[in-house]
Structure formats: structure tokens, C-alpha cells
DSSP file (Angstrom, degrees, kcal/mol; ACC not computed):
  #  RESIDUE AA STRUCTURE BP1 BP2  ACC     N-H-->O    O-->H-N    N-H-->O    O-->H-N    TCO  KAPPA ALPHA  PHI   PSI    X-CA   Y-CA   Z-CA
    1    1 A X              0   0    0      0, 0.0     2,-0.1     0, 0.0    58,-0.0   0.000 360.0 360.0 360.0 138.1  122.5  108.3   80.7
    2    2 A X     >  -     0   0    0      1,-0.1     4,-1.6    86,-0.0    86,-0.1  -0.443 360.0-121.2 -76.0 150.8  123.5  105.4   78.5
    3    3 A X  H  > S+     0   0    0     84,-0.3     4,-0.7     1,-0.2     3,-0.3   0.920 113.9  53.4 -56.0 -46.4  126.1  103.0   79.7
    4    4 A X  H >4 S+     0   0    0      1,-0.2     3,-1.3     2,-0.2     4,-0.2   0.915 106.0  52.6 -57.5 -44.9  128.3  103.8   76.6
    5    5 A X  H >4 S+     0   0    0      1,-0.3     3,-1.9     2,-0.2    -1,-0.2   0.827  97.6  66.5 -62.1 -32.1  128.2  107.5   77.4
    6    6 A X  H >< S+     0   0    0     -4,-1.6     3,-1.6    -3,-0.3    19,-0.3   0.762  85.7  72.0 -62.8 -22.3  129.4  106.9   80.9
    7    7 A X  T << S+     0   0    0     -3,-1.3    19,-2.7    -4,-0.7    20,-0.4   0.667  90.1  60.7 -67.9 -14.1  132.7  105.7   79.5
    8    8 A X  T <  S+     0   0    0     -3,-1.9    -1,-0.3    -4,-0.2    -2,-0.2   0.435  72.6 123.6 -93.4   0.9  133.6  109.3   78.6
    9    9 A X    <   -     0   0    0     -3,-1.6    16,-1.9    -4,-0.2     2,-0.3  -0.420  68.0-114.4 -64.0 134.1  133.4  110.7   82.2
   10   10 A X  B     -A   24   0A   0     14,-0.2     3,-0.5    -2,-0.1    53,-0.4  -0.518  26.2-147.2 -74.2 128.9  136.7  112.3   83.1
   11   11 A X  S    S+     0   0    0     12,-2.9    11,-0.2    -2,-0.3    12,-0.1  -0.558  77.2  21.8 -87.2 160.7  138.8  110.7   85.8
   12   12 A X  S >  S+     0   0    0     -2,-0.2     3,-2.4     1,-0.1     7,-0.4   0.689  71.8 156.6  62.7  22.5  141.0  112.7   88.2
   13   13 A X  T 3  S+     0   0    0     -3,-0.5    -1,-0.1     1,-0.3    -2,-0.1   0.702  70.2  49.2 -59.7 -20.4  139.0  115.9   87.6
   14   14 A X  T 3  S+     0   0    0     49,-0.3     2,-0.6     4,-0.0    -1,-0.3   0.515  90.3  92.8 -94.5  -4.0  140.0  117.4   91.0
   15   15 A X  S <> S-     0   0    0     -3,-2.4     4,-1.8     1,-0.1     5,-0.2  -0.790  70.7-144.0 -93.4 124.8  143.8  116.7   90.5
   16   16 A X  T  4 S+     0   0    0     -2,-0.6     4,-0.2     1,-0.2    -1,-0.1   0.782  95.2  25.7 -60.7 -29.0  145.6  119.7   89.0
   17   17 A X  T >4 S+     0   0    0      2,-0.1     3,-0.9     3,-0.1     4,-0.2   0.857 121.0  48.9 -99.6 -46.2  148.0  117.5   86.9
   18   18 A X  G >4 S+     0   0    0      1,-0.2     3,-1.5     2,-0.2     5,-0.5   0.810 100.9  65.8 -68.8 -29.1  146.3  114.2   86.4
   19   19 A X  G >< S+     0   0    0     -4,-1.8     3,-0.9    -7,-0.4    -1,-0.2   0.829  96.7  57.3 -60.3 -31.2  143.0  115.8   85.2
   20   20 A X  G <  S+     0   0    0     -3,-0.9    -1,-0.3    -5,-0.2    -2,-0.2   0.543  89.3  74.6 -79.4  -6.3  144.9  117.2   82.1
   21   21 A X  G <  S-     0   0    0     -3,-1.5    -1,-0.2    -4,-0.2    -2,-0.2   0.630  97.4-129.7 -85.5 -13.7  146.0  113.8   81.0
   22   22 A X    <   +     0   0    0     -3,-0.9     2,-0.2    -4,-0.3    -3,-0.1   0.626  42.8 163.5  83.4  14.6  142.5  112.8   79.7
   23   23 A X        -     0   0    0     -5,-0.5   -12,-2.9   -12,-0.1    -1,-0.2  -0.510  18.2-166.2 -68.9 133.9  141.9  109.4   81.3
   24   24 A X  B  >  -A   10   0A   0    -14,-0.2     4,-2.4    -2,-0.2   -14,-0.2  -0.615  37.5-101.5-110.1 172.0  138.2  108.5   81.2
   25   25 A X  H  > S+     0   0    0    -16,-1.9     4,-3.3   -19,-0.3     5,-0.3   0.879 123.2  58.2 -59.5 -37.1  136.2  105.9   82.9
   26   26 A X  H  > S+     0   0    0    -19,-2.7     4,-1.9   -17,-0.2     5,-0.2   0.923 107.6  45.1 -59.8 -44.8  136.4  103.9   79.7
   27   27 A X  H  > S+     0   0    0    -20,-0.4     4,-2.2     2,-0.2    -2,-0.2   0.954 117.6  44.4 -60.8 -49.7  140.2  103.8   79.8
   28   28 A X  H  X S+     0   0    0     -4,-2.4     4,-2.3     2,-0.2    -2,-0.2   0.931 114.2  46.4 -64.2 -48.6  140.3  103.0   83.5
   29   29 A X  H  X S+     0   0    0     -4,-3.3     4,-2.4     1,-0.2    -1,-0.2   0.886 112.6  50.2 -67.1 -37.7  137.6  100.3   83.5
   30   30 A X  H  X S+     0   0    0     -4,-1.9     4,-2.8    -5,-0.3    -1,-0.2   0.923 109.6  52.8 -62.3 -42.2  139.1   98.6   80.4
   31   31 A X  H  X S+     0   0    0     -4,-2.2     4,-2.2    -5,-0.2    -2,-0.2   0.896 108.7  49.4 -59.3 -40.7  142.5   98.7   82.1
   32   32 A X  H  X S+     0   0    0     -4,-2.3     4,-2.2    19,-0.2    -1,-0.2   0.925 111.8  47.8 -64.8 -44.2  141.0   97.0   85.2
   33   33 A X  H  X S+     0   0    0     -4,-2.4     4,-2.5    18,-0.3    -2,-0.2   0.897 111.0  51.8 -63.3 -39.4  139.3   94.3   83.1
   34   34 A X  H  X S+     0   0    0     -4,-2.8     4,-2.1     1,-0.2    -1,-0.2   0.892 108.8  50.6 -64.1 -39.1  142.6   93.8   81.2
   35   35 A X  H  X S+     0   0    0     -4,-2.2     4,-2.7     2,-0.2     5,-0.4   0.885 109.0  51.4 -66.8 -38.1  144.5   93.4   84.5
   36   36 A X  H  X S+     0   0    0     -4,-2.2     4,-2.5     1,-0.2    -2,-0.2   0.951 111.2  48.3 -59.9 -48.0  141.9   90.8   85.6
   37   37 A X  H  < S+     0   0    0     -4,-2.5    -2,-0.2     1,-0.2    -1,-0.2   0.859 116.5  43.5 -61.1 -35.7  142.4   88.9   82.4
   38   38 A X  H  < S+     0   0    0     -4,-2.1    -1,-0.2    -5,-0.2    -2,-0.2   0.857 126.5  26.6 -78.4 -36.0  146.2   89.1   82.8
   39   39 A X  H  < S+     0   0    0     -4,-2.7     2,-0.3    -5,-0.1    -3,-0.2   0.824  98.6  82.6-101.2 -36.1  146.5   88.2   86.5
   40   40 A X     <  -     0   0    0     -4,-2.5     3,-0.4    -5,-0.4   103,-0.0  -0.563  62.7-149.8 -80.4 129.9  143.5   86.1   87.5
   41   41 A X  S    S+     0   0    0     -2,-0.3    -1,-0.1     1,-0.2     2,-0.0   0.832  89.1   1.1 -68.3 -30.7  143.8   82.4   86.7
   42   42 A X  S    S-     0   0    0      2,-0.0    -1,-0.2     0, 0.0    -5,-0.1  -0.446  79.7-166.7-156.9  73.3  140.1   81.8   86.3
   43   43 A X        -     0   0    0     -3,-0.4     2,-0.1    -7,-0.1    55,-0.0  -0.313  21.2-120.4 -69.9 147.2  137.9   84.9   86.7
   44   44 A X     >  -     0   0    0      1,-0.1     4,-2.0    -2,-0.0     5,-0.2  -0.448  21.9-116.8 -76.8 157.8  134.2   84.7   87.0
   45   45 A X  H  > S+     0   0    0      1,-0.2     4,-2.6     2,-0.2     5,-0.2   0.898 116.9  56.8 -60.2 -40.4  132.0   86.4   84.5
   46   46 A X  H  > S+     0   0    0      1,-0.2     4,-2.5     2,-0.2    -1,-0.2   0.885 106.3  49.5 -59.7 -39.8  130.6   88.6   87.3
   47   47 A X  H  > S+     0   0    0      2,-0.2     4,-2.4     1,-0.2    -1,-0.2   0.922 110.9  48.3 -67.3 -43.7  134.2   89.8   88.1
   48   48 A X  H  X S+     0   0    0     -4,-2.0     4,-2.0     2,-0.2    -2,-0.2   0.932 114.7  45.8 -62.1 -45.6  135.0   90.7   84.5
   49   49 A X  H  X S+     0   0    0     -4,-2.6     4,-1.7     1,-0.2    -2,-0.2   0.902 111.4  52.2 -65.2 -40.2  131.7   92.6   84.1
   50   50 A X  H  X S+     0   0    0     -4,-2.5     4,-1.9    -5,-0.2    -1,-0.2   0.894 108.3  51.7 -62.8 -38.7  132.2   94.3   87.4
   51   51 A X  H  < S+     0   0    0     -4,-2.4   -18,-0.3     1,-0.2   -19,-0.2   0.903 112.0  46.8 -62.7 -40.2  135.7   95.4   86.3
   52   52 A X  H  < S+     0   0    0     -4,-2.0    -1,-0.2     1,-0.2    -2,-0.2   0.779 128.5  24.2 -71.0 -26.8  134.3   96.8   83.1
   53   53 A X  H >< S+     0   0    0     -4,-1.7     3,-2.0    -5,-0.1     4,-0.3   0.394  83.4 113.0-119.4   1.1  131.4   98.6   84.9
   54   54 A X  T 3< S+     0   0    0     -4,-1.9     3,-0.2     1,-0.3    -3,-0.1   0.697  86.8  35.6 -60.4 -22.6  132.6   99.3   88.4
   55   55 A X  T >  S+     0   0    0     -4,-0.2     3,-2.4     1,-0.1    -1,-0.3   0.293  78.5 109.6-111.4  10.6  132.8  103.1   88.2
   56   56 A X  T X   +     0   0    0     -3,-2.0     3,-2.1     1,-0.3     4,-0.2   0.784  69.3  70.3 -60.9 -24.6  129.9  103.9   85.8
   57   57 A X  T >> S+     0   0    0     -4,-0.3     3,-1.9     1,-0.3     4,-1.9   0.724  81.1  76.0 -61.3 -20.1  128.0  105.4   88.8
   58   58 A X  H <> S+     0   0    0     -3,-2.4     4,-2.0     1,-0.3    -1,-0.3   0.607  74.6  77.3 -68.9 -10.0  130.6  108.2   88.6
   59   59 A X  H <4 S+     0   0    0     -3,-2.1    -1,-0.3    -4,-0.2    -2,-0.2   0.761 109.6  28.9 -65.3 -23.3  128.7  109.4   85.6
   60   60 A X  H <4 S+     0   0    0     -3,-1.9    -2,-0.2    -4,-0.2    -1,-0.1   0.797 132.9  32.6-100.3 -43.1  126.3  110.8   88.2
   61   61 A X  H  < S-     0   0    0     -4,-1.9    -3,-0.2     1,-0.2    -2,-0.2   0.701 100.7-128.7 -90.4 -20.6  128.6  111.4   91.2
   62   62 A X     <  -     0   0    0     -4,-2.0     2,-1.2    -5,-0.2    -1,-0.2  -0.159  47.0 -54.4  84.4 167.9  131.8  112.4   89.4
   63   63 A X        -     0   0    0    -53,-0.4   -49,-0.3    -2,-0.1     2,-0.1  -0.701  64.2-142.8 -83.2  99.0  135.2  110.8   90.2
   64   64 A X        -     0   0    0     -2,-1.2   -52,-0.1     1,-0.1    -2,-0.1  -0.389  18.3-111.8 -65.2 133.3  135.4  111.3   93.9
   65   65 A X    >>  -     0   0    0      1,-0.1     4,-2.2    -2,-0.1     3,-0.5  -0.327  28.4-112.8 -61.3 150.1  138.9  112.1   95.2
   66   66 A X  H 3> S+     0   0    0      1,-0.3     4,-2.3     2,-0.2     5,-0.2   0.868 116.3  52.9 -54.3 -42.6  140.4  109.3   97.3
   67   67 A X  H 3> S+     0   0    0      1,-0.2     4,-1.9     2,-0.2    -1,-0.3   0.858 108.2  50.9 -67.1 -33.8  140.3  111.4  100.5
   68   68 A X  H <> S+     0   0    0     -3,-0.5     4,-3.2     2,-0.2    -1,-0.2   0.902 110.1  50.2 -66.6 -40.3  136.6  112.1  100.0
   69   69 A X  H  X S+     0   0    0     -4,-2.2     4,-1.0     1,-0.2    -2,-0.2   0.889 109.8  50.9 -64.8 -38.1  135.9  108.4   99.6
   70   70 A X  H  < S+     0   0    0     -4,-2.3    -1,-0.2    -5,-0.2    -2,-0.2   0.894 119.2  36.6 -65.2 -38.3  137.9  107.7  102.8
   71   71 A X  H  < S+     0   0    0     -4,-1.9    -2,-0.2     1,-0.2    -1,-0.2   0.887 135.8  18.9 -83.1 -40.5  135.9  110.2  104.7
   72   72 A X  H  X S+     0   0    0     -4,-3.2     4,-2.8    -5,-0.2     5,-0.4   0.033  82.4 130.3-119.3  24.6  132.4  109.8  103.2
   73   73 A X  H  X  +     0   0    0     -4,-1.0     4,-2.7     1,-0.2     5,-0.3   0.814  68.8  53.3 -54.4 -40.1  132.8  106.4  101.6
   74   74 A X  H  > S+     0   0    0      2,-0.2     4,-1.8     3,-0.2    -1,-0.2   0.947 116.8  36.9 -63.8 -47.9  129.6  104.9  103.0
   75   75 A X  H  > S+     0   0    0     -3,-0.3     4,-2.0     2,-0.2    -2,-0.2   0.950 123.0  42.3 -69.9 -50.0  127.3  107.7  101.8
   76   76 A X  H  X S+     0   0    0     -4,-2.8     4,-2.8     1,-0.2     5,-0.2   0.903 114.0  52.6 -64.2 -41.3  129.1  108.3   98.5
   77   77 A X  H  X S+     0   0    0     -4,-2.7     4,-2.6    -5,-0.4    -1,-0.2   0.898 108.9  48.8 -62.8 -41.5  129.6  104.6   97.8
   78   78 A X  H  X S+     0   0    0     -4,-1.8     4,-2.2    -5,-0.3    -1,-0.2   0.910 113.3  47.3 -64.9 -41.7  125.9  103.9   98.3
   79   79 A X  H  X S+     0   0    0     -4,-2.0     4,-2.3     2,-0.2    -2,-0.2   0.919 114.0  46.9 -65.5 -44.3  124.9  106.7   96.0
   80   80 A X  H  X S+     0   0    0     -4,-2.8     4,-2.6     2,-0.2    -2,-0.2   0.902 111.8  51.1 -64.3 -41.0  127.4  105.7   93.3
   81   81 A X  H  X S+     0   0    0     -4,-2.6     4,-2.2    -5,-0.2    -2,-0.2   0.904 110.1  49.4 -63.9 -41.6  126.3  102.1   93.5
   82   82 A X  H  X S+     0   0    0     -4,-2.2     4,-1.9     2,-0.2    -2,-0.2   0.919 111.9  48.5 -62.1 -44.4  122.7  103.1   93.1
   83   83 A X  H  X S+     0   0    0     -4,-2.3     4,-2.3     1,-0.2    -2,-0.2   0.906 110.3  51.8 -63.0 -41.6  123.6  105.2   90.1
   84   84 A X  H  X S+     0   0    0     -4,-2.6     4,-3.0     1,-0.2     5,-0.4   0.893 108.0  51.7 -62.6 -39.9  125.6  102.3   88.6
   85   85 A X  H  X S+     0   0    0     -4,-2.2     4,-2.2     1,-0.2    -1,-0.2   0.896 110.4  48.6 -64.9 -39.1  122.6  100.0   89.0
   86   86 A X  H  < S+     0   0    0     -4,-1.9    -2,-0.2     2,-0.2    -1,-0.2   0.898 115.8  43.9 -66.5 -39.4  120.4  102.4   87.2
   87   87 A X  H  < S+     0   0    0     -4,-2.3   -84,-0.3     1,-0.1    -2,-0.2   0.919 126.2  29.1 -72.2 -44.7  122.8  102.9   84.3
   88   88 A X  H  < S-     0   0    0     -4,-3.0    -3,-0.2     2,-0.2    -2,-0.2   0.754  91.4-134.9 -89.5 -25.2  123.8   99.2   83.9
   89   89 A X  S  < S+     0   0    0     -4,-2.2     2,-0.3    -5,-0.4    -4,-0.1   0.611  72.5 103.6  76.4  11.5  120.6   97.5   85.0
   90   90 A X        -     0   0    0     -6,-0.4     2,-0.4    -5,-0.1    -1,-0.3  -0.902  58.3-153.9-126.2 151.8  122.8   95.1   87.0
   91   91 A X        -     0   0    0     -2,-0.3     2,-0.9    -3,-0.1   -41,-0.0  -0.978  20.0-143.3-114.0 140.0  123.8   94.5   90.5
   92   92 A X        -     0   0    0     -2,-0.4     2,-1.5   -42,-0.1    -2,-0.0  -0.832  13.7-171.4-108.3  96.5  127.1   92.7   90.9
   93   93 A X        -     0   0    0     -2,-0.9     2,-0.2     0, 0.0   -47,-0.1  -0.690  19.9-176.5 -87.8  88.9  126.9   90.4   93.8
   94   94 A X        -     0   0    0     -2,-1.5    -2,-0.0     1,-0.1     2,-0.0  -0.545  27.2-111.7 -88.1 151.2  130.6   89.4   93.9
   95   95 A X     >  -     0   0    0     -2,-0.2     4,-2.4     1,-0.1     5,-0.2  -0.298  37.5-103.1 -67.5 165.0  132.1   86.9   96.3
   96   96 A X  H  > S+     0   0    0      1,-0.2     4,-1.8     2,-0.2     5,-0.1   0.894 124.6  50.3 -59.0 -39.9  134.4   88.3   98.9
   97   97 A X  H  > S+     0   0    0      2,-0.2     4,-2.3     1,-0.2    -1,-0.2   0.914 109.2  50.0 -66.6 -42.2  137.4   87.1   96.9
   98   98 A X  H  > S+     0   0    0      1,-0.2     4,-2.6     2,-0.2    -2,-0.2   0.885 108.0  54.4 -63.8 -36.9  136.1   88.7   93.7
   99   99 A X  H  X S+     0   0    0     -4,-2.4     4,-2.4     2,-0.2    -1,-0.2   0.905 108.2  50.0 -60.0 -41.3  135.6   92.0   95.7
  100  100 A X  H  X S+     0   0    0     -4,-1.8     4,-2.4     2,-0.2    -2,-0.2   0.918 110.4  49.5 -63.6 -43.5  139.3   91.7   96.7
  101  101 A X  H  X S+     0   0    0     -4,-2.3     4,-2.6     2,-0.2     5,-0.2   0.912 110.9  50.0 -61.6 -42.7  140.4   91.2   93.1
  102  102 A X  H  X S+     0   0    0     -4,-2.6     4,-2.2     1,-0.2    -2,-0.2   0.922 111.6  47.3 -64.1 -43.9  138.3   94.2   91.9
  103  103 A X  H  X S+     0   0    0     -4,-2.4     4,-2.2     2,-0.2     5,-0.2   0.899 111.6  52.9 -63.6 -39.6  139.8   96.4   94.6
  104  104 A X  H  X S+     0   0    0     -4,-2.4     4,-2.9     1,-0.2    -2,-0.2   0.961 113.3  40.5 -60.4 -52.7  143.3   95.2   93.7
  105  105 A X  H  X S+     0   0    0     -4,-2.6     4,-2.7     1,-0.2     5,-0.2   0.825 111.2  58.7 -70.8 -28.6  143.0   95.9   90.0
  106  106 A X  H  X S+     0   0    0     -4,-2.2     4,-1.4    -5,-0.2    -1,-0.2   0.948 114.5  36.4 -61.3 -48.8  141.2   99.2   90.6
  107  107 A X  H  X S+     0   0    0     -4,-2.2     4,-2.4     2,-0.2    -2,-0.2   0.901 116.3  53.8 -71.4 -40.6  144.1  100.5   92.7
  108  108 A X  H  X S+     0   0    0     -4,-2.9     4,-2.8    -5,-0.2     5,-0.2   0.921 106.9  51.4 -61.0 -44.2  146.8   98.8   90.5
  109  109 A X  H  X S+     0   0    0     -4,-2.7     4,-2.4     1,-0.2    -1,-0.2   0.903 109.7  50.7 -60.7 -40.3  145.4  100.4   87.3
  110  110 A X  H  X S+     0   0    0     -4,-1.4     4,-2.4    -5,-0.2    -1,-0.2   0.925 111.4  47.2 -62.9 -44.7  145.5  103.8   89.0
  111  111 A X  H  X S+     0   0    0     -4,-2.4     4,-3.0     1,-0.2    -2,-0.2   0.918 111.9  50.2 -63.7 -43.0  149.1  103.4   90.1
  112  112 A X  H  X S+     0   0    0     -4,-2.8     4,-1.9     2,-0.2    -1,-0.2   0.892 110.3  50.7 -63.7 -38.5  150.2  102.1   86.7
  113  113 A X  H  X S+     0   0    0     -4,-2.4     4,-1.9    -5,-0.2     5,-0.3   0.933 113.8  44.1 -62.8 -45.9  148.5  105.1   85.0
  114  114 A X  H  X S+     0   0    0     -4,-2.4     4,-3.4     1,-0.2    -2,-0.2   0.908 111.2  54.1 -66.9 -41.3  150.3  107.6   87.4
  115  115 A X  H  < S+     0   0    0     -4,-3.0     4,-0.5     1,-0.2    -1,-0.2   0.885 112.6  44.5 -59.9 -37.8  153.6  105.7   87.0
  116  116 A X  H  < S+     0   0    0     -4,-1.9    -1,-0.2    -5,-0.2    -2,-0.2   0.854 128.7  24.3 -72.6 -36.2  153.3  106.1   83.2
  117  117 A X  H  < S+     0   0    0     -4,-1.9    -2,-0.2    -5,-0.2    -3,-0.2   0.728 139.0   9.8-108.8 -27.3  152.2  109.7   83.2
  118  118 A X    ><  +     0   0    0     -4,-3.4     3,-2.1    -5,-0.3     4,-0.4  -0.359  64.0 167.6-152.4  62.5  153.4  111.4   86.4
  119  119 A X  G >  S+     0   0    0     -4,-0.5     3,-1.5     1,-0.3     4,-0.2   0.749  70.3  69.6 -59.0 -27.5  155.8  109.1   88.2
  120  120 A X  G >  S+     0   0    0      1,-0.3     3,-1.4     2,-0.2    -1,-0.3   0.785  88.3  66.5 -61.7 -25.3  157.0  111.7   90.6
  121  121 A X  G X  S+     0   0    0     -3,-2.1     3,-2.0     1,-0.3     6,-0.3   0.776  84.4  72.7 -66.0 -24.9  153.6  111.7   92.3
  122  122 A X  G <  S+     0   0    0     -3,-1.5    -1,-0.3    -4,-0.4    -2,-0.2   0.585  83.1  69.7 -69.3  -7.9  154.2  108.1   93.5
  123  123 A X  G <  S+     0   0    0     -3,-1.4    -1,-0.3    -4,-0.2    -2,-0.2   0.551  76.9 103.8 -83.0  -7.8  156.7  109.5   96.0
  124  124 A X  S X> S-     0   0    0     -3,-2.0     4,-2.2    -4,-0.1     3,-0.9  -0.482  84.6-115.9 -75.2 146.3  153.9  111.1   98.0
  125  125 A X  H 3> S+     0   0    0      1,-0.3     4,-2.6     2,-0.2     5,-0.2   0.833 112.2  54.4 -53.3 -39.8  152.8  109.2  101.2
  126  126 A X  H 3> S+     0   0    0      1,-0.2     4,-1.7     2,-0.2    -1,-0.3   0.859 111.5  45.4 -67.2 -32.1  149.3  108.3  100.0
  127  127 A X  H <> S+     0   0    0     -3,-0.9     4,-2.7    -6,-0.3    -2,-0.2   0.884 111.3  52.1 -75.2 -38.7  150.7  106.7   96.9
  128  128 A X  H  X S+     0   0    0     -4,-2.2     4,-2.3     2,-0.2    -2,-0.2   0.926 110.7  48.8 -60.1 -44.4  153.4  104.9   98.9
  129  129 A X  H  X S+     0   0    0     -4,-2.6     4,-2.1    -5,-0.2    -1,-0.2   0.906 111.3  50.0 -60.9 -42.8  150.7  103.6  101.2
  130  130 A X  H  X S+     0   0    0     -4,-1.7     4,-2.5     2,-0.2    -2,-0.2   0.921 110.4  49.1 -62.6 -45.7  148.6  102.5   98.2
  131  131 A X  H  X S+     0   0    0     -4,-2.7     4,-2.5     1,-0.2    -1,-0.2   0.896 109.9  51.5 -63.8 -40.6  151.5  100.6   96.6
  132  132 A X  H  X S+     0   0    0     -4,-2.3     4,-2.2     2,-0.2    -1,-0.2   0.912 110.5  49.0 -63.0 -41.3  152.3   98.8   99.8
  133  133 A X  H  X S+     0   0    0     -4,-2.1     4,-2.9     2,-0.2     5,-0.3   0.927 109.9  52.0 -62.1 -44.5  148.7   97.7  100.1
  134  134 A X  H  X S+     0   0    0     -4,-2.5     4,-2.9     1,-0.2     5,-0.3   0.925 109.3  49.8 -57.7 -46.0  148.7   96.5   96.5
  135  135 A X  H  X S+     0   0    0     -4,-2.5     4,-2.0     1,-0.2    -1,-0.2   0.921 113.7  45.0 -60.7 -44.7  151.9   94.4   97.2
  136  136 A X  H  X S+     0   0    0     -4,-2.2     4,-2.3     2,-0.2    -2,-0.2   0.929 116.2  45.2 -65.6 -45.4  150.4   92.8  100.3
  137  137 A X  H  X S+     0   0    0     -4,-2.9     4,-2.0     2,-0.2    -2,-0.2   0.901 111.7  52.2 -67.9 -40.5  147.0   92.1   98.7
  138  138 A X  H  <>S+     0   0    0     -4,-2.9     5,-2.9    -5,-0.3     6,-0.6   0.914 110.8  48.4 -61.1 -42.6  148.6   90.8   95.5
  139  139 A X  H ><5S+     0   0    0     -4,-2.0     3,-1.3     4,-0.3     5,-0.3   0.920 110.0  52.0 -62.3 -43.0  150.7   88.4   97.5
  140  140 A X  H 3<5S+     0   0    0     -4,-2.3    -1,-0.2     1,-0.3    -2,-0.2   0.834 110.3  48.6 -62.7 -33.2  147.7   87.3   99.5
  141  141 A X  T 3<5S-     0   0    0     -4,-2.0    -1,-0.3    -5,-0.1    -2,-0.2   0.407 120.9-108.1 -88.8   2.2  145.8   86.5   96.2
  142  142 A X  T < 5S+     0   0    0     -3,-1.3    -3,-0.2    -4,-0.3    -2,-0.1   0.628  98.2  93.7  86.8  13.7  148.8   84.6   94.9
  143  143 A X     >< +     0   0    0     -5,-2.9     4,-2.5    -6,-0.2    -4,-0.3  -0.013  39.9 123.2-126.3  30.0  150.0   87.1   92.2
  144  144 A X  H  > S+     0   0    0     -6,-0.6     4,-3.1    -5,-0.3     5,-0.2   0.926  75.1  47.9 -57.7 -49.7  152.6   88.9   94.2
  145  145 A X  H  > S+     0   0    0      1,-0.2     4,-1.9     2,-0.2    -1,-0.2   0.906 112.9  48.8 -61.5 -42.5  155.5   88.3   91.8
  146  146 A X  H  > S+     0   0    0      2,-0.2     4,-1.0     1,-0.2    -1,-0.2   0.923 115.7  42.8 -63.6 -44.5  153.4   89.3   88.8
  147  147 A X  H >X S+     0   0    0     -4,-2.5     4,-1.8     2,-0.2     3,-0.6   0.904 110.9  54.6 -71.1 -41.0  152.2   92.5   90.3
  148  148 A X  H 3< S+     0   0    0     -4,-3.1    -1,-0.2    -5,-0.3    -2,-0.2   0.882 105.3  55.5 -59.4 -36.3  155.6   93.4   91.8
  149  149 A X  H 3< S+     0   0    0     -4,-1.9    -1,-0.3    -5,-0.2    -2,-0.2   0.813 107.4  49.2 -64.9 -30.2  157.0   93.0   88.3
  150  150 A X  H <<        0   0    0     -4,-1.0    -1,-0.2    -3,-0.6    -2,-0.2   0.813 360.0 360.0 -75.8 -31.0  154.4   95.6   87.0
  151  151 A X     <        0   0    0     -4,-1.8    -1,-0.2   -20,-0.0    -2,-0.2   0.477 360.0 360.0 -82.2 360.0  155.2   98.0   89.7
């Protein structure tokens, strides 16, 4: 599969409401890269590229639901990472801080998408937990006020 084609993979495919909204990997990954550009004072090239490509392995695995990732994350993550490397031809050896930034914007983009399209879902415990984590991590990375303003 070509890298370009992977951008059309449907996100949220197992969620009865969010699946119908049409968000693709291309939408999500661009959103993550845009958030890096907006929030990070001096992002590395590796971080920007990782934001743009971080989910391309889902062209092979599908968009795993969050609970599946929590339960089987090691196995699924390794498979997705291998698929992404085959699709992109790259490995993204990010620093620990860049990994934190990527995880932050990945979750933040998801919350912003849900807030825009199905805000009532954010009252569910798993979303509340996610938002609290985002707030703590954003503060730790020095962008708490900016992220809190988005939320």
C-alpha cells in the first residue's frame, strides 16, 4: 500500500457514532502535525514527520479501539509499527520528550475532534480520564495554558 493511500483509512470504525463522521488517518495525522506546529516552540523534523505518519500502520491493522490498545498494546503496537515502517520506509527514533509530545497531540487531536462533532461523548469516564491526562502532560511540557484554552 502506498503512503498516500493510507491517508484514506477510516478512523473510529468500531464506534457507532464517530465512524459515521468520516475522519480519516489523513485528517487526524495532519491535525496532529498542525498541533505540533502550533504548540511546540521548536519541533524536530523527526517529530513533525512522526506526527504526519504515526498511524499509517493502521492501513494494515485498522484503527484499534482504545480499550484494545490498552489490553493488547504491546502486540498490536509492534505489528502496527512494523506495518508503518514498511509503508513509509522510515523508523522514527524519537527522543523521550518527542514521544511525549506525539502522544499529547495524538490524544489532544482526538478530543478536539470529538468536542467538535459529538461533545456529549466527552462526559464519559474514559474521555474525562483522557482530558485530565492531557492537561497534566501539557502542563509538564510547558504548554498547559495553551492546551487548556483549546479544551
